[in-house]
N, C-alpha and C positions, 0 to 999 in steps of 0.2 A: 441390260444388253451390253456385252463387251464390245470394245472397239474392234477387236480382231474379227468378231463374227460379222460386224457391219462391213468390214473390208472384204470379207469373202462372199458377201451377197452379190447376186447378179442384178444390180440395179444401177441407175445412172449415178454419176458423181454428185449431182445436185441432190438426189434423194439420200445418198450416203451422208452428205453434209448436213441435211436437215435432221437425219436420225442422230448424228453425232451431237448436234446442237441440242436436240431434245434430251438426249442422255446427259449431256453436260448440265442443262438446266435442272433436271431431276436431281442430279448429284449435288449441285449447289443448294437446292432447296433442302435436301436432307442434311447437308452440312449446317445450314442456318438453323434448322429445326433442332439438330443435336446441340448446337451452341446455346440456343435458348433453354433447352432442358438442363444443360450443364450449369448455366447461370442460375436457373431456378433452384437446382439442388444445392448449389453453394449458398444462395440466399437463405434457404430453409435451414441449412446446417448452421450458418452464422446466427440466424435468429434463435435456433435452439440453444446454441452456446450462450447467447446473451440472456436467454430465459433462465438457464441453469445458474448463471452467475448472479442474476437478479434474485432468484429464489434463495440462493446461498446467502446473499447479502441481507435479505429479509430475515432469514433464520438467525444470522449473526446479530442483527439488530434486536430481535426478540430476546436472544440470549443475553445481550448486553443490558437490556432493560431489566431482565430478571436478576442479573448480577448487581445492577444498580440498587434494586430493592433489597437484595441481601446485604449490600454494603451499608445501606441506611440502617437496617436492622442491627447489624454488627456494631456500627458506630454508636447507636443508642444503647445497646447492651454495655459496650465498653464505657460509655459516659456514665451510665447508672452505677456501674462497678466502681468507677473512679470516684464518684460522689460518695458512695458507701465507704470506700477506703479512707477518704478524707475525714469522714465523720467518725471513723473508728481510730484514727491516728492519735496515738497517745503523746506524740511530740508537740502537737499543737496545744498550747496551754489553755485557751478558753473556748467555750462553746461558740461565742460570737465570731472568733477567728475561724473556727471550723466551718461556720455557715458562709463566711466570706470566701474561704478557699473552695468550699463545695460549689458555691455560686459561680466562681471562676471556672472550675472544671466543667460545670453544666453549660455555661455560656460557650466555652470552647467546643464542647461536643456538639451542641446545637448548631454552631457555626459550621462545623464540618458536615453535618447533615444537610444544611442549606447549600453548601458547595457541591455536595454529591447530587442533590436534587436539581441544581441549576445547570449541571453538565448536560449538554445537548447530545442526544444519541439518536440514531435512526429508529423509527418506531416499528417498522416491520409490519404495520397494520395494512399496508396497501397491497398485500398479496405478493410481497417480495420485490418491491421496487427499491431502487437505490436512490436515496434522497437527493433529487435534483440532478443526478448524473445522466447524461444522454450519451448513447453510443455514438462514437465519431470515428472516422477513418484516422489512422495514425498520421502524424505529421510527416511531410516528405523527408525531413532530416532524419527521422527515425527509420524510415524505409531504406534510405540510401546507405545507412551504416556509418556515415561520416559525422564526426563530432570533434570538438576542440576542447582540450583540457586547459585549465588555468587561464580563463579569460579575465580573471581579476588582475590585481596588481602583481607584478613580477617579484618573486622572492629573491633575496640576496643569498649567495652561497653560504653554507654553514661550514665551520671548521670542524672536520671530523677526525682530527688526529691530535696527539699530545707530543710535545717536544720535551726531551729529557731535561733541558735547561729550565723549563717551566716546573717540572717536578722538583728539581733541586731547589729552585727559588721558593716553591711552596713549602718544602721541608725546612728550609732555613727560616722562613717566617714562623712556622709552627714551633721550631726550637726556641726562637726568641720569645715567643709568647709563653712557653713553658718556663723559661729561665726567669722571666719577670713575675710569673705567677707563684713561684716557690719562695718560701721565706728564708 
């Protein structure tokens, strides 16, 4: 009911005031209800964004593990090829030295495999969870847009020019070196 229509009614001022208050209360209730719905939509949207990011992180983790397995396989292949090349090498004089060299290549390759396998990666087995990462609100400093650069130690100014006297001195020094270097 519009306020103008209330004003045009032929009722007492007290009744008009009650109708206006009632209309205002209904309006405020609708505003609160709309605000709650808007908040819920924002929460659902943010939740969906986090879910998408989490699923993507899980897929990347699975891909990383597959790449890790491929890296192990490639390292083993390269190691075996290296051992084979050492055994065929004609520049190594004795068979005993070839076995020592092949053992060194094999040990290095297996150490690389161990390093690859010991590298921690997200598993991706938990349905797309990001390993230990919890969604948090951004820090107030990030929201404000203010930041300070160079909070470390102050740098001394650099000389960004060359004086002709320095060039002349440098050329003189080079000439002296050349004169002494000639027979």
